[in-house]
PyMOL Python script that loads the backbone (N, CA, C, O; Angstrom):
from pymol import cmd

cmd.read_pdbstr("""\
ATOM      1  N   MET A   1     126.988 203.473  84.554  1.00  0.00           N
ATOM      2  CA  MET A   1     126.615 202.096  84.312  1.00  0.00           C
ATOM      3  C   MET A   1     125.267 201.817  84.958  1.00  0.00           C
ATOM      4  O   MET A   1     125.011 202.226  86.090  1.00  0.00           O
ATOM      5  N   LYS A   2     124.428 201.131  84.242  1.00  0.00           N
ATOM      6  CA  LYS A   2     123.099 200.804  84.752  1.00  0.00           C
ATOM      7  C   LYS A   2     123.159 199.492  85.534  1.00  0.00           C
ATOM      8  O   LYS A   2     123.868 198.563  85.147  1.00  0.00           O
ATOM      9  N   PRO A   3     122.416 199.423  86.627  1.00  0.00           N
ATOM     10  CA  PRO A   3     122.392 198.183  87.406  1.00  0.00           C
ATOM     11  C   PRO A   3     121.632 197.080  86.677  1.00  0.00           C
ATOM     12  O   PRO A   3     120.839 197.344  85.773  1.00  0.00           O
ATOM     13  N   CYS A   4     121.889 195.842  87.087  1.00  0.00           N
ATOM     14  CA  CYS A   4     121.194 194.705  86.474  1.00  0.00           C
ATOM     15  C   CYS A   4     120.993 193.610  87.517  1.00  0.00           C
ATOM     16  O   CYS A   4     121.545 193.657  88.616  1.00  0.00           O
ATOM     17  N   ILE A   5     120.193 192.636  87.138  1.00  0.00           N
ATOM     18  CA  ILE A   5     119.905 191.488  87.997  1.00  0.00           C
ATOM     19  C   ILE A   5     120.438 190.234  87.313  1.00  0.00           C
ATOM     20  O   ILE A   5     120.180 190.004  86.131  1.00  0.00           O
ATOM     21  N   ALA A   6     121.172 189.438  88.054  1.00  0.00           N
ATOM     22  CA  ALA A   6     121.690 188.173  87.552  1.00  0.00           C
ATOM     23  C   ALA A   6     120.892 187.044  88.202  1.00  0.00           C
ATOM     24  O   ALA A   6     121.023 186.785  89.398  1.00  0.00           O
ATOM     25  N   ALA A   7     120.068 186.379  87.402  1.00  0.00           N
ATOM     26  CA  ALA A   7     119.266 185.250  87.894  1.00  0.00           C
ATOM     27  C   ALA A   7     120.037 183.956  87.647  1.00  0.00           C
ATOM     28  O   ALA A   7     120.615 183.758  86.578  1.00  0.00           O
ATOM     29  N   MET A   8     120.037 183.088  88.643  1.00  0.00           N
ATOM     30  CA  MET A   8     120.744 181.813  88.555  1.00  0.00           C
ATOM     31  C   MET A   8     119.836 180.707  89.074  1.00  0.00           C
ATOM     32  O   MET A   8     118.900 180.978  89.827  1.00  0.00           O
ATOM     33  N   PRO A   9     120.100 179.460  88.679  1.00  0.00           N
ATOM     34  CA  PRO A   9     119.187 178.366  89.028  1.00  0.00           C
ATOM     35  C   PRO A   9     119.253 177.882  90.473  1.00  0.00           C
ATOM     36  O   PRO A   9     118.368 177.145  90.908  1.00  0.00           O
ATOM     37  N   SER A  10     120.281 178.280  91.231  1.00  0.00           N
ATOM     38  CA  SER A  10     120.344 177.828  92.626  1.00  0.00           C
ATOM     39  C   SER A  10     120.998 178.882  93.509  1.00  0.00           C
ATOM     40  O   SER A  10     121.746 179.736  93.034  1.00  0.00           O
ATOM     41  N   TYR A  11     120.701 178.806  94.797  1.00  0.00           N
ATOM     42  CA  TYR A  11     121.281 179.732  95.758  1.00  0.00           C
ATOM     43  C   TYR A  11     122.797 179.553  95.831  1.00  0.00           C
ATOM     44  O   TYR A  11     123.526 180.519  96.054  1.00  0.00           O
ATOM     45  N   THR A  12     123.266 178.338  95.646  1.00  0.00           N
ATOM     46  CA  THR A  12     124.701 178.067  95.661  1.00  0.00           C
ATOM     47  C   THR A  12     125.407 178.846  94.558  1.00  0.00           C
ATOM     48  O   THR A  12     126.472 179.417  94.792  1.00  0.00           O
ATOM     49  N   TYR A  13     124.828 178.875  93.359  1.00  0.00           N
ATOM     50  CA  TYR A  13     125.409 179.645  92.261  1.00  0.00           C
ATOM     51  C   TYR A  13     125.392 181.137  92.570  1.00  0.00           C
ATOM     52  O   TYR A  13     126.337 181.849  92.229  1.00  0.00           O
ATOM     53  N   VAL A  14     124.341 181.612  93.204  1.00  0.00           N
ATOM     54  CA  VAL A  14     124.251 183.035  93.565  1.00  0.00           C
ATOM     55  C   VAL A  14     125.378 183.384  94.531  1.00  0.00           C
ATOM     56  O   VAL A  14     126.023 184.422  94.379  1.00  0.00           O
ATOM     57  N   MET A  15     125.621 182.532  95.519  1.00  0.00           N
ATOM     58  CA  MET A  15     126.693 182.772  96.489  1.00  0.00           C
ATOM     59  C   MET A  15     128.067 182.742  95.819  1.00  0.00           C
ATOM     60  O   MET A  15     128.908 183.600  96.087  1.00  0.00           O
ATOM     61  N   LYS A  16     128.293 181.761  94.953  1.00  0.00           N
ATOM     62  CA  LYS A  16     129.569 181.674  94.237  1.00  0.00           C
ATOM     63  C   LYS A  16     129.768 182.892  93.341  1.00  0.00           C
ATOM     64  O   LYS A  16     130.866 183.444  93.264  1.00  0.00           O
ATOM     65  N   GLY A  17     128.698 183.306  92.666  1.00  0.00           N
ATOM     66  CA  GLY A  17     128.769 184.472  91.796  1.00  0.00           C
ATOM     67  C   GLY A  17     129.123 185.725  92.570  1.00  0.00           C
ATOM     68  O   GLY A  17     129.953 186.518  92.126  1.00  0.00           O
ATOM     69  N   GLU A  18     128.500 185.910  93.721  1.00  0.00           N
ATOM     70  CA  GLU A  18     128.801 187.079  94.551  1.00  0.00           C
ATOM     71  C   GLU A  18     130.273 187.083  94.955  1.00  0.00           C
ATOM     72  O   GLU A  18     130.934 188.120  94.889  1.00  0.00           O
ATOM     73  N   LYS A  19     130.776 185.952  95.363  1.00  0.00           N
ATOM     74  CA  LYS A  19     132.176 185.855  95.790  1.00  0.00           C
ATOM     75  C   LYS A  19     133.127 186.184  94.634  1.00  0.00           C
ATOM     76  O   LYS A  19     134.089 186.930  94.813  1.00  0.00           O
ATOM     77  N   LEU A  20     132.856 185.626  93.451  1.00  0.00           N
ATOM     78  CA  LEU A  20     133.701 185.884  92.281  1.00  0.00           C
ATOM     79  C   LEU A  20     133.701 187.360  91.890  1.00  0.00           C
ATOM     80  O   LEU A  20     134.756 187.937  91.625  1.00  0.00           O
ATOM     81  N   LEU A  21     132.526 187.961  91.854  1.00  0.00           N
ATOM     82  CA  LEU A  21     132.423 189.352  91.420  1.00  0.00           C
ATOM     83  C   LEU A  21     133.037 190.316  92.437  1.00  0.00           C
ATOM     84  O   LEU A  21     133.738 191.254  92.057  1.00  0.00           O
ATOM     85  N   ARG A  22     132.782 190.092  93.701  1.00  0.00           N
ATOM     86  CA  ARG A  22     133.348 190.975  94.735  1.00  0.00           C
ATOM     87  C   ARG A  22     134.872 190.882  94.761  1.00  0.00           C
ATOM     88  O   ARG A  22     135.551 191.879  95.006  1.00  0.00           O
ATOM     89  N   ALA A  23     135.408 189.693  94.512  1.00  0.00           N
ATOM     90  CA  ALA A  23     136.864 189.522  94.473  1.00  0.00           C
ATOM     91  C   ALA A  23     137.492 190.317  93.334  1.00  0.00           C
ATOM     92  O   ALA A  23     138.685 190.619  93.359  1.00  0.00           O
ATOM     93  N   ARG A  24     136.677 190.652  92.338  1.00  0.00           N
ATOM     94  CA  ARG A  24     137.162 191.415  91.188  1.00  0.00           C
ATOM     95  C   ARG A  24     136.713 192.874  91.228  1.00  0.00           C
ATOM     96  O   ARG A  24     136.831 193.593  90.235  1.00  0.00           O
ATOM     97  N   GLY A  25     136.202 193.304  92.368  1.00  0.00           N
ATOM     98  CA  GLY A  25     135.860 194.698  92.567  1.00  0.00           C
ATOM     99  C   GLY A  25     134.515 195.140  92.014  1.00  0.00           C
ATOM    100  O   GLY A  25     134.266 196.338  91.879  1.00  0.00           O
ATOM    101  N   ILE A  26     133.642 194.187  91.693  1.00  0.00           N
ATOM    102  CA  ILE A  26     132.316 194.520  91.168  1.00  0.00           C
ATOM    103  C   ILE A  26     131.319 194.516  92.326  1.00  0.00           C
ATOM    104  O   ILE A  26     131.176 193.521  93.036  1.00  0.00           O
ATOM    105  N   SER A  27     130.643 195.632  92.500  1.00  0.00           N
ATOM    106  CA  SER A  27     129.674 195.769  93.584  1.00  0.00           C
ATOM    107  C   SER A  27     128.417 194.958  93.287  1.00  0.00           C
ATOM    108  O   SER A  27     127.801 195.123  92.235  1.00  0.00           O
ATOM    109  N   CYS A  28     128.041 194.083  94.216  1.00  0.00           N
ATOM    110  CA  CYS A  28     126.846 193.253  94.027  1.00  0.00           C
ATOM    111  C   CYS A  28     126.274 192.872  95.381  1.00  0.00           C
ATOM    112  O   CYS A  28     126.942 192.961  96.411  1.00  0.00           O
ATOM    113  N   GLU A  29     125.012 192.445  95.349  1.00  0.00           N
ATOM    114  CA  GLU A  29     124.306 192.109  96.589  1.00  0.00           C
ATOM    115  C   GLU A  29     123.281 191.013  96.305  1.00  0.00           C
ATOM    116  O   GLU A  29     122.579 191.061  95.295  1.00  0.00           O
ATOM    117  N   ILE A  30     123.198 190.036  97.189  1.00  0.00           N
ATOM    118  CA  ILE A  30     122.196 188.980  97.071  1.00  0.00           C
ATOM    119  C   ILE A  30     120.888 189.497  97.654  1.00  0.00           C
ATOM    120  O   ILE A  30     120.850 190.019  98.768  1.00  0.00           O
ATOM    121  N   LYS A  31     119.813 189.343  96.877  1.00  0.00           N
ATOM    122  CA  LYS A  31     118.489 189.756  97.353  1.00  0.00           C
ATOM    123  C   LYS A  31     117.466 188.669  97.044  1.00  0.00           C
ATOM    124  O   LYS A  31     117.590 187.933  96.065  1.00  0.00           O
ATOM    125  N   ARG A  32     116.463 188.590  97.895  1.00  0.00           N
ATOM    126  CA  ARG A  32     115.346 187.655  97.697  1.00  0.00           C
ATOM    127  C   ARG A  32     114.451 188.207  96.613  1.00  0.00           C
ATOM    128  O   ARG A  32     114.137 189.397  96.609  1.00  0.00           O
ATOM    129  N   ASN A  33     114.034 187.349  95.685  1.00  0.00           N
ATOM    130  CA  ASN A  33     113.106 187.747  94.623  1.00  0.00           C
ATOM    131  C   ASN A  33     111.704 187.889  95.184  1.00  0.00           C
ATOM    132  O   ASN A  33     111.299 187.143  96.075  1.00  0.00           O
ATOM    133  N   GLU A  34     110.969 188.853  94.654  1.00  0.00           N
ATOM    134  CA  GLU A  34     109.574 189.009  95.057  1.00  0.00           C
ATOM    135  C   GLU A  34     108.723 187.887  94.472  1.00  0.00           C
ATOM    136  O   GLU A  34     107.871 187.315  95.151  1.00  0.00           O
ATOM    137  N   LYS A  35     108.969 187.590  93.217  1.00  0.00           N
ATOM    138  CA  LYS A  35     108.269 186.492  92.548  1.00  0.00           C
ATOM    139  C   LYS A  35     109.298 185.455  92.135  1.00  0.00           C
ATOM    140  O   LYS A  35     110.324 185.787  91.541  1.00  0.00           O
ATOM    141  N   ILE A  36     109.023 184.218  92.445  1.00  0.00           N
ATOM    142  CA  ILE A  36     109.962 183.151  92.098  1.00  0.00           C
ATOM    143  C   ILE A  36     109.696 182.703  90.668  1.00  0.00           C
ATOM    144  O   ILE A  36     108.583 182.305  90.325  1.00  0.00           O
ATOM    145  N   ALA A  37     110.732 182.773  89.840  1.00  0.00           N
ATOM    146  CA  ALA A  37     110.622 182.354  88.449  1.00  0.00           C
ATOM    147  C   ALA A  37     110.619 180.830  88.372  1.00  0.00           C
ATOM    148  O   ALA A  37     111.047 180.139  89.297  1.00  0.00           O
ATOM    149  N   GLU A  38     110.128 180.331  87.253  1.00  0.00           N
ATOM    150  CA  GLU A  38     110.064 178.881  87.046  1.00  0.00           C
ATOM    151  C   GLU A  38     111.433 178.231  87.150  1.00  0.00           C
ATOM    152  O   GLU A  38     111.584 177.179  87.772  1.00  0.00           O
ATOM    153  N   ASN A  39     112.435 178.862  86.535  1.00  0.00           N
ATOM    154  CA  ASN A  39     113.784 178.289  86.507  1.00  0.00           C
ATOM    155  C   ASN A  39     114.694 178.880  87.576  1.00  0.00           C
ATOM    156  O   ASN A  39     115.888 178.581  87.601  1.00  0.00           O
ATOM    157  N   GLY A  40     114.153 179.707  88.452  1.00  0.00           N
ATOM    158  CA  GLY A  40     114.978 180.389  89.439  1.00  0.00           C
ATOM    159  C   GLY A  40     114.951 179.714  90.794  1.00  0.00           C
ATOM    160  O   GLY A  40     114.244 178.728  91.006  1.00  0.00           O
ATOM    161  N   CYS A  41     115.737 180.265  91.709  1.00  0.00           N
ATOM    162  CA  CYS A  41     115.848 179.676  93.041  1.00  0.00           C
ATOM    163  C   CYS A  41     115.201 180.532  94.123  1.00  0.00           C
ATOM    164  O   CYS A  41     115.093 180.098  95.270  1.00  0.00           O
ATOM    165  N   GLY A  42     114.773 181.731  93.778  1.00  0.00           N
ATOM    166  CA  GLY A  42     114.189 182.612  94.766  1.00  0.00           C
ATOM    167  C   GLY A  42     115.122 183.729  95.195  1.00  0.00           C
ATOM    168  O   GLY A  42     114.713 184.642  95.911  1.00  0.00           O
ATOM    169  N   TYR A  43     116.393 183.661  94.755  1.00  0.00           N
ATOM    170  CA  TYR A  43     117.373 184.693  95.045  1.00  0.00           C
ATOM    171  C   TYR A  43     118.058 185.119  93.751  1.00  0.00           C
ATOM    172  O   TYR A  43     118.197 184.330  92.817  1.00  0.00           O
ATOM    173  N   SER A  44     118.484 186.384  93.711  1.00  0.00           N
ATOM    174  CA  SER A  44     119.218 186.903  92.563  1.00  0.00           C
ATOM    175  C   SER A  44     120.355 187.769  93.056  1.00  0.00           C
ATOM    176  O   SER A  44     120.406 188.161  94.222  1.00  0.00           O
ATOM    177  N   LEU A  45     121.253 188.055  92.156  1.00  0.00           N
ATOM    178  CA  LEU A  45     122.389 188.907  92.442  1.00  0.00           C
ATOM    179  C   LEU A  45     122.151 190.251  91.774  1.00  0.00           C
ATOM    180  O   LEU A  45     122.037 190.322  90.551  1.00  0.00           O
ATOM    181  N   TYR A  46     122.075 191.309  92.557  1.00  0.00           N
ATOM    182  CA  TYR A  46     121.894 192.667  92.031  1.00  0.00           C
ATOM    183  C   TYR A  46     123.276 193.280  91.844  1.00  0.00           C
ATOM    184  O   TYR A  46     124.028 193.443  92.805  1.00  0.00           O
ATOM    185  N   ILE A  47     123.603 193.621  90.596  1.00  0.00           N
ATOM    186  CA  ILE A  47     124.934 194.091  90.230  1.00  0.00           C
ATOM    187  C   ILE A  47     124.894 195.583  89.940  1.00  0.00           C
ATOM    188  O   ILE A  47     124.062 196.048  89.161  1.00  0.00           O
ATOM    189  N   SER A  48     125.795 196.332  90.569  1.00  0.00           N
ATOM    190  CA  SER A  48     125.849 197.783  90.378  1.00  0.00           C
ATOM    191  C   SER A  48     126.948 198.205  89.416  1.00  0.00           C
ATOM    192  O   SER A  48     126.983 199.364  89.003  1.00  0.00           O
ATOM    193  N   GLY A  49     127.833 197.313  89.055  1.00  0.00           N
ATOM    194  CA  GLY A  49     128.955 197.641  88.184  1.00  0.00           C
ATOM    195  C   GLY A  49     128.662 197.332  86.738  1.00  0.00           C
ATOM    196  O   GLY A  49     127.517 197.418  86.296  1.00  0.00           O
ATOM    197  N   SER A  50     129.686 196.974  86.006  1.00  0.00           N
ATOM    198  CA  SER A  50     129.564 196.634  84.598  1.00  0.00           C
ATOM    199  C   SER A  50     128.893 195.270  84.437  1.00  0.00           C
ATOM    200  O   SER A  50     129.479 194.237  84.761  1.00  0.00           O
ATOM    201  N   CYS A  51     127.673 195.281  83.939  1.00  0.00           N
ATOM    202  CA  CYS A  51     126.908 194.035  83.798  1.00  0.00           C
ATOM    203  C   CYS A  51     127.527 193.102  82.753  1.00  0.00           C
ATOM    204  O   CYS A  51     127.531 191.884  82.927  1.00  0.00           O
ATOM    205  N   GLU A  52     128.045 193.676  81.676  1.00  0.00           N
ATOM    206  CA  GLU A  52     128.655 192.850  80.629  1.00  0.00           C
ATOM    207  C   GLU A  52     129.895 192.139  81.150  1.00  0.00           C
ATOM    208  O   GLU A  52     130.106 190.956  80.883  1.00  0.00           O
ATOM    209  N   TYR A  53     130.709 192.874  81.892  1.00  0.00           N
ATOM    210  CA  TYR A  53     131.923 192.295  82.465  1.00  0.00           C
ATOM    211  C   TYR A  53     131.563 191.227  83.497  1.00  0.00           C
ATOM    212  O   TYR A  53     132.181 190.163  83.532  1.00  0.00           O
ATOM    213  N   ALA A  54     130.573 191.507  84.331  1.00  0.00           N
ATOM    214  CA  ALA A  54     130.133 190.545  85.344  1.00  0.00           C
ATOM    215  C   ALA A  54     129.627 189.266  84.684  1.00  0.00           C
ATOM    216  O   ALA A  54     129.960 188.165  85.124  1.00  0.00           O
ATOM    217  N   GLU A  55     128.827 189.405  83.636  1.00  0.00           N
ATOM    218  CA  GLU A  55     128.308 188.235  82.933  1.00  0.00           C
ATOM    219  C   GLU A  55     129.447 187.405  82.346  1.00  0.00           C
ATOM    220  O   GLU A  55     129.421 186.176  82.409  1.00  0.00           O
ATOM    221  N   LYS A  56     130.431 188.067  81.784  1.00  0.00           N
ATOM    222  CA  LYS A  56     131.574 187.366  81.200  1.00  0.00           C
ATOM    223  C   LYS A  56     132.329 186.561  82.267  1.00  0.00           C
ATOM    224  O   LYS A  56     132.715 185.416  82.033  1.00  0.00           O
ATOM    225  N   ILE A  57     132.534 187.170  83.433  1.00  0.00           N
ATOM    226  CA  ILE A  57     133.222 186.481  84.526  1.00  0.00           C
ATOM    227  C   ILE A  57     132.439 185.250  84.960  1.00  0.00           C
ATOM    228  O   ILE A  57     133.005 184.165  85.096  1.00  0.00           O
ATOM    229  N   LEU A  58     131.139 185.417  85.178  1.00  0.00           N
ATOM    230  CA  LEU A  58     130.310 184.296  85.635  1.00  0.00           C
ATOM    231  C   LEU A  58     130.301 183.159  84.626  1.00  0.00           C
ATOM    232  O   LEU A  58     130.403 181.993  85.005  1.00  0.00           O
ATOM    233  N   LYS A  59     130.181 183.485  83.354  1.00  0.00           N
ATOM    234  CA  LYS A  59     130.152 182.439  82.321  1.00  0.00           C
ATOM    235  C   LYS A  59     131.506 181.765  82.172  1.00  0.00           C
ATOM    236  O   LYS A  59     131.568 180.573  81.872  1.00  0.00           O
ATOM    237  N   ASN A  60     132.600 182.508  82.378  1.00  0.00           N
ATOM    238  CA  ASN A  60     133.936 181.908  82.316  1.00  0.00           C
ATOM    239  C   ASN A  60     134.133 180.870  83.419  1.00  0.00           C
ATOM    240  O   ASN A  60     134.931 179.945  83.266  1.00  0.00           O
ATOM    241  N   TYR A  61     133.415 181.019  84.519  1.00  0.00           N
ATOM    242  CA  TYR A  61     133.488 180.065  85.625  1.00  0.00           C
ATOM    243  C   TYR A  61     132.333 179.070  85.595  1.00  0.00           C
ATOM    244  O   TYR A  61     132.033 178.425  86.600  1.00  0.00           O
ATOM    245  N   SER A  62     131.688 178.949  84.437  1.00  0.00           N
ATOM    246  CA  SER A  62     130.602 177.978  84.199  1.00  0.00           C
ATOM    247  C   SER A  62     129.420 178.152  85.147  1.00  0.00           C
ATOM    248  O   SER A  62     128.786 177.175  85.544  1.00  0.00           O
ATOM    249  N   ILE A  63     129.129 179.388  85.504  1.00  0.00           N
ATOM    250  CA  ILE A  63     127.961 179.669  86.333  1.00  0.00           C
ATOM    251  C   ILE A  63     126.820 180.070  85.402  1.00  0.00           C
ATOM    252  O   ILE A  63     126.913 181.092  84.722  1.00  0.00           O
ATOM    253  N   PRO A  64     125.744 179.281  85.359  1.00  0.00           N
ATOM    254  CA  PRO A  64     124.617 179.622  84.492  1.00  0.00           C
ATOM    255  C   PRO A  64     123.918 180.887  84.994  1.00  0.00           C
ATOM    256  O   PRO A  64     123.517 180.968  86.155  1.00  0.00           O
ATOM    257  N   VAL A  65     123.778 181.866  84.109  1.00  0.00           N
ATOM    258  CA  VAL A  65     123.239 183.158  84.527  1.00  0.00           C
ATOM    259  C   VAL A  65     122.415 183.785  83.409  1.00  0.00           C
ATOM    260  O   VAL A  65     122.713 183.619  82.226  1.00  0.00           O
ATOM    261  N   THR A  66     121.375 184.507  83.811  1.00  0.00           N
ATOM    262  CA  THR A  66     120.579 185.313  82.898  1.00  0.00           C
ATOM    263  C   THR A  66     120.591 186.727  83.443  1.00  0.00           C
ATOM    264  O   THR A  66     120.129 186.975  84.557  1.00  0.00           O
ATOM    265  N   ILE A  67     121.121 187.656  82.658  1.00  0.00           N
ATOM    266  CA  ILE A  67     121.240 189.055  83.075  1.00  0.00           C
ATOM    267  C   ILE A  67     120.088 189.859  82.492  1.00  0.00           C
ATOM    268  O   ILE A  67     119.798 189.772  81.299  1.00  0.00           O
ATOM    269  N   THR A  68     119.424 190.655  83.355  1.00  0.00           N
ATOM    270  CA  THR A  68     118.361 191.550  82.897  1.00  0.00           C
ATOM    271  C   THR A  68     118.583 192.931  83.522  1.00  0.00           C
ATOM    272  O   THR A  68     119.096 193.033  84.636  1.00  0.00           O
ATOM    273  N   PRO A  69     118.198 193.999  82.803  1.00  0.00           N
ATOM    274  CA  PRO A  69     118.334 195.345  83.367  1.00  0.00           C
ATOM    275  C   PRO A  69     117.455 195.498  84.609  1.00  0.00           C
ATOM    276  O   PRO A  69     116.418 194.847  84.738  1.00  0.00           O
ATOM    277  N   TYR A  70     117.888 196.364  85.510  1.00  0.00           N
ATOM    278  CA  TYR A  70     117.143 196.606  86.744  1.00  0.00           C
ATOM    279  C   TYR A  70     116.548 198.010  86.710  1.00  0.00           C
ATOM    280  O   TYR A  70     117.178 198.946  86.218  1.00  0.00           O
ATOM    281  N   GLY A  71     115.353 198.150  87.227  1.00  0.00           N
ATOM    282  CA  GLY A  71     114.737 199.458  87.309  1.00  0.00           C
ATOM    283  C   GLY A  71     113.838 199.774  86.146  1.00  0.00           C
ATOM    284  O   GLY A  71     113.522 200.941  85.914  1.00  0.00           O
ATOM    285  N   GLY A  72     113.415 198.769  85.405  1.00  0.00           N
ATOM    286  CA  GLY A  72     112.485 198.978  84.308  1.00  0.00           C
ATOM    287  C   GLY A  72     113.084 199.624  83.085  1.00  0.00           C
ATOM    288  O   GLY A  72     112.364 200.143  82.232  1.00  0.00           O
ATOM    289  N   VAL A  73     114.419 199.593  82.995  1.00  0.00           N
ATOM    290  CA  VAL A  73     115.091 200.207  81.842  1.00  0.00           C
ATOM    291  C   VAL A  73     115.213 199.207  80.732  1.00  0.00           C
ATOM    292  O   VAL A  73     115.750 199.525  79.671  1.00  0.00           O
TER     293      VAL A  73
END
""", "prot")
cmd.dss("prot")
cmd.show_as("cartoon", "prot")
cmd.util.cbc("prot")
cmd.orient("prot")
């Protein structure tokens, strides 16, 4: 599985997302963004597990998220 980055509009959503994913066994880590996006908060969730499954979980809990591949893939 390829890693991905989950961008969210606030740090609170990033924290909630991390808690939800870790509770379901998905490896993830909060990291500070190098460049702050217009719609971002300055932090993102780096996901090492199934990105599709993680996105589905976050959206089911009404967490706004944009998933992008990590590592230039």
